[in-house]
C-alpha positions in Angstrom: 0.0 0.1 0.0 2.7 2.4 1.1 4.7 1.5 -2.2 1.4 2.1 -4.2 1.2 5.6 -3.0 4.9 6.4 -3.5 4.4 5.4 -7.2 1.4 7.4 -7.4 3.3 10.5 -5.9 6.0 10.1 -8.4 3.7 10.0 -11.3 1.8 13.2 -10.2 5.2 14.9 -9.7 6.3 13.8 -13.3 2.8 14.8 -14.7 3.1 18.4 -13.2 6.8 18.7 -14.3 5.8 17.9 -17.9 2.9 20.2 -17.7 5.1 23.1 -16.5 7.7 22.4 -19.2 4.9 22.5 -21.9 3.3 25.7 -20.4 6.8 27.3 -20.4 7.6 26.3 -23.9 4.1 27.8 -25.0 4.7 30.9 -23.2 8.1 31.2 -24.7 6.8 30.6 -28.3 4.1 33.2 -27.7 6.6 35.7 -26.4 8.9 35.0 -29.5 6.1 35.4 -31.8 5.2 38.6 -30.0 8.7 39.9 -30.4 8.9 39.0 -34.0 5.6 40.6 -34.8 6.7 43.7 -32.9 9.8 43.8 -34.9 7.9 43.5 -38.2 5.4 46.0 -37.1 8.1 48.5 -36.3 9.8 47.8 -39.7 6.7 47.9 -41.7 5.4 51.2 -39.9 8.7 52.9 -39.3 11.2 51.7 -41.8 9.4 50.5 -45.0 7.7 53.9 -45.8 11.2 55.5 -45.5 12.7 52.9 -47.7 9.8 53.3 -50.2 10.2 57.1 -50.2 13.9 56.8 -51.0 13.4 54.2 -53.8 10.6 56.4 -55.3 12.9 59.4 -55.1 15.6 57.4 -57.0 13.0 56.4 -59.6 12.2 60.3 -60.0 15.9 60.9 -60.8 15.6 58.3 -63.5 12.5 59.7 -64.9 14.4 63.2 -64.9 17.3 61.6 -66.8 14.7 60.2 -69.3 13.2 63.7 -69.9 16.7 65.3 -70.1 17.6 62.7 -72.8 14.3 63.5 -74.6 15.1 67.3 -74.7 18.8 66.5 -75.7 17.8 64.2 -78.6 15.2 66.8 -80.0 17.8 69.6 -79.8 20.3 67.4 -81.8 17.7 66.5 -84.4 16.6 70.3 -84.7 20.4 71.2 -85.3 20.8 68.5 -88.0 17.6 69.4 -89.8 18.5 73.0 -89.6 21.8 72.4 -91.2 20.3 70.6 -94.1 17.1 72.3 -94.4 16.2 73.4 -97.9 12.4 73.7 -97.6 10.2 76.8 -97.9 8.8 78.3 -94.6 5.6 76.8 -93.2 3.2 79.7 -93.4 1.1 80.4 -90.3 -2.0 80.3 -92.5 -1.2 77.2 -94.5 -3.7 74.5 -94.4 -1.1 71.7 -95.0 -0.1 70.0 -91.9 3.5 69.1 -92.0 2.9 65.7 -90.7 1.4 64.8 -94.1 4.2 66.0 -96.3 6.2 63.6 -98.4 5.8 60.3 -96.3 8.6 58.9 -98.5 11.3 61.4 -97.8 14.1 60.3 -95.3 13.7 61.5 -91.8 15.5 61.5 -88.6 14.0 58.8 -86.3 15.0 58.0 -82.7 13.6 56.5 -79.4 13.8 57.7 -76.0 13.3 54.9 -73.3 11.1 55.8 -70.2 11.1 54.0 -66.9 7.5 54.6 -65.9 7.3 52.7 -62.5 9.7 52.3 -59.7 9.9 52.3 -55.8 9.6 48.6 -55.2 11.7 47.0 -52.4 13.0 43.5 -52.9 11.6 40.9 -50.5 9.4 43.4 -48.6 7.3 45.4 -51.1 7.7 44.4 -54.8 4.6 46.8 -55.8 5.9 49.6 -58.0 4.5 53.1 -58.2 3.3 54.0 -61.7 3.4 57.0 -64.2 1.6 58.5 -67.0 3.3 59.7 -70.2 1.2 62.0 -72.4 1.7 63.6 -75.6 0.1 67.0 -76.3 -2.1 66.7 -73.2 -1.3 70.2 -72.2 -1.4 73.5 -74.2 1.7 75.5 -75.3 1.5 78.2 -77.8 4.1 80.8 -78.8 2.9 83.8 -80.7 5.3 86.3 -82.1 4.4 89.9 -83.4 7.2 92.0 -85.1 6.3 95.6 -85.7 8.3 97.1 -88.7 8.6 100.6 -89.9 6.8 101.0 -93.3 5.6 97.4 -93.4 2.7 95.4 -92.0 3.5 93.4 -88.8 4.9 89.9 -89.2 2.6 87.5 -87.0 3.3 83.9 -86.3 1.5 81.6 -83.8 3.1 78.2 -83.1 1.3 75.4 -81.4 4.1 73.9 -79.7 2.5 71.0 -77.9 3.8 69.1 -75.0 5.4 65.7 -73.7 4.4 65.2 -70.1 5.3 62.7 -67.4 3.1 62.6 -64.2 4.2 60.4 -61.2 1.8 58.4 -59.3 3.8 57.8 -56.0 2.8 56.2 -52.9 5.2 57.8 -50.5 7.5 60.6 -52.3 5.9 63.8 -53.6 4.4 63.7 -56.9 6.1 65.5 -59.6 5.2 66.5 -63.2 7.9 67.0 -65.9 6.9 68.9 -68.9 8.6 69.4 -72.2 7.4 72.3 -74.1 9.1 74.1 -76.9 12.5 73.1 -76.0 12.0 73.9 -72.1 12.1 71.2 -69.6 9.9 72.3 -66.6 9.5 70.6 -63.0 6.1 71.1 -61.3 5.8 70.1 -57.8 3.4 71.0 -55.2 1.9 73.7 -57.4 5.3 75.2 -57.9 7.2 75.1 -61.2 10.7 75.7 -62.2 12.4 75.7 -65.6 15.4 73.2 -65.3 16.4 73.2 -68.8 16.1 76.0 -71.1 14.5 76.5 -74.7 16.2 77.7 -77.8 15.1 81.5 -77.0 18.2 83.6 -77.1 18.8 87.3 -76.5 22.1 89.0 -77.0 23.4 92.6 -77.0 26.1 93.3 -79.5 26.1 97.0 -78.8 29.1 99.4 -79.3 29.8 102.8 -78.2 27.1 105.0 -79.5 25.4 102.1 -81.3 22.9 99.8 -79.7 22.3 96.5 -81.4 20.4 93.4 -80.1 19.7 89.8 -81.5 16.6 87.7 -80.8 16.7 84.2 -81.9 13.6 82.1 -81.6 13.7 78.3 -82.5 10.2 76.9 -81.4 9.9 73.2 -81.1 6.5 71.9 -82.2 5.5 68.5 -81.0 3.4 67.7 -84.2 -0.1 66.1 -84.2 -2.6 65.3 -86.9 -5.7 67.4 -86.8 -8.3 66.2 -84.3 -6.2 63.3 -83.3 -6.9 62.0 -79.6 -4.4 62.6 -76.9 -1.8 59.9 -76.7 -1.4 58.6 -73.0 0.3 55.6 -71.6 -0.1 54.8 -67.8 2.1 52.1 -66.6 4.5 50.8 -63.9 6.9 49.0 -66.4 8.8 50.4 -69.2 7.9 52.3 -72.4 9.5 54.2 -75.1 8.9 57.5 -77.1 9.5 57.3 -80.8 10.5 60.5 -82.2 10.6 61.5 -85.9 12.0 64.8 -87.3 9.4 66.2 -89.7 10.5 69.5 -90.8 12.7 72.6 -89.9 12.1 76.2 -91.5 13.6 79.4 -91.1 10.3 81.2 -91.0 11.6 85.0 -90.6 14.9 86.9 -90.6 14.7 90.6 -90.4 16.9 92.8 -92.5 17.7 96.4 -91.5 17.6 99.1 -94.0 21.3 99.9 -93.6 22.3 96.3 -94.1 20.4 96.2 -97.3 22.0 99.4 -98.5 25.5 98.0 -97.8 24.9 94.6 -99.2 23.1 95.7 -102.4 20.3 93.3 -101.9 17.4 94.7 -103.8 15.3 91.6 -103.5 14.8 91.7 -99.8 12.5 94.3 -98.2 14.1 96.5 -95.4 12.5 96.0 -92.2 13.6 98.2 -89.5 12.0 96.5 -86.4 10.9 98.8 -83.6 9.1 96.3 -81.4 8.9 92.7 -80.8 6.1 91.1 -78.8 6.3 87.4 -77.6 3.2 85.8 -76.0 3.7 82.3 -74.3 0.5 80.4 -73.3 1.5 77.6 -71.0 0.4 75.8 -67.8 3.6 77.0 -66.2 3.6 80.9 -66.7 5.8 81.6 -63.5 8.6 79.5 -64.9 8.5 81.2 -68.3 8.5 84.8 -66.6 11.5 83.7 -64.4 13.4 82.5 -67.5 12.7 85.6 -69.8 13.7 88.0 -67.1 16.9 86.0 -66.1 18.0 85.5 -69.7 17.4 89.1 -70.8 19.0 90.3 -67.8 22.1 88.0 -68.4 22.5 89.4 -71.8 23.0 92.9 -70.1 20.1 94.4 -71.7 18.7 97.3 -69.7 15.2 97.2 -68.1 14.1 100.1 -70.2 14.2 98.0 -73.4 11.8 95.4 -72.4 8.9 94.4 -70.2 7.8 90.9 -69.0 4.4 90.7 -67.5 1.6 88.0 -66.5 -1.5 88.6 -68.5 -4.9 86.9 -67.7 -5.0 83.2 -67.8 -1.8 81.4 -68.4 -0.4 83.9 -70.8 3.0 85.7 -70.4 4.0 88.7 -72.5 7.4 90.0 -73.5 7.6 93.4 -75.1 11.0 94.4 -76.5 11.2 98.1 -77.7 13.5 100.0 -80.0 13.1 103.7 -79.5 13.6 105.9 -82.6 15.8 109.0 -81.7 16.2 111.4 -84.9 19.6 112.9 -83.3 21.2 109.5 -83.5 23.5 109.0 -86.6 23.3 105.2 -86.1 19.9 104.3 -84.9 19.3 101.3 -82.5 19.0 97.9 -84.4 17.0 94.8 -83.4 17.3 91.6 -85.3 14.8 89.0 -85.2 15.4 85.4 -86.3 12.3 82.9 -86.2 12.7 79.3 -86.8 10.4 76.2 -86.3 11.3 72.6 -85.8 8.4 70.0 -86.1 8.8 66.6 -84.3 6.3 63.8 -84.2 6.2 62.0 -80.9 4.7 58.5 -80.6 4.5 56.6 -77.2 4.9 52.8 -77.1 5.0 50.1 -74.7 8.4 48.5 -74.2 11.9 49.8 -74.5 12.9 50.0 -78.2 
């Protein structure tokens, strides 16, 4: 009887010992899971958004490089077409769209790759942010008016079109990159700044007692067939933009009366320019105003010669004056050069 009680007591002790060990194991496992869950929560809440932000920032750098490459290639195409151009100017009143001209003629063609999506984190969050690439979604128009002595004004309106990339980030601030008439503009939080400049140049070549200014405008037009829908691609992978050089024209070159007399050119009308008006319609008027003021000031042209002002809507106007002084032996001269390069842009899926 006594021996039976001892065996029973030993069995109970072994049972309670095993139970305590199992309980300790369960508690330890729960605590370990809690620690793991806490660490993962801290990583997901505190670190992953920061990593995601950094990854999307890096992607924005890649997009910036893509847009800068777009501008660079169009600039090169414009230079090449200008050097070999023998076509007659495109009239502002012409009903012929240059995109329909001579489809069999050889043209410059190139493709620019675009990295639409980014911001994925390996092993943690493979989901990428996306972006939208659009051709001629926004409006950009450059209107040029040249007032000349003894001649009707020269008037030209160029529909420049745009190429726009709009990011759709989850953490990093969204950005919009816009290419319009050779300018590359960054729009962020409703503030825009011109990062790369267009081919609009001002120079002061004045000498003592003789003021002389040159204005060169080479507008870049992203051509589009009439009534064609806006071309938009929204993706988180890769795409490309196919560029085709359509035409380049020297639309207008002013000739001063004294230059005509000295050169003996009787076939060219003398056109003493006394005022140039440049009106730019864009979704980024502040960026254009800053560019015009900075560029003209950098050419050391006095503020009495020009005025840059914001009109109603998204219009910016530059007025460049040449004042006539009868006492001057050599009157002030303003030379104006106007050219236009037409480029066709076609977005497509995949890198070409």
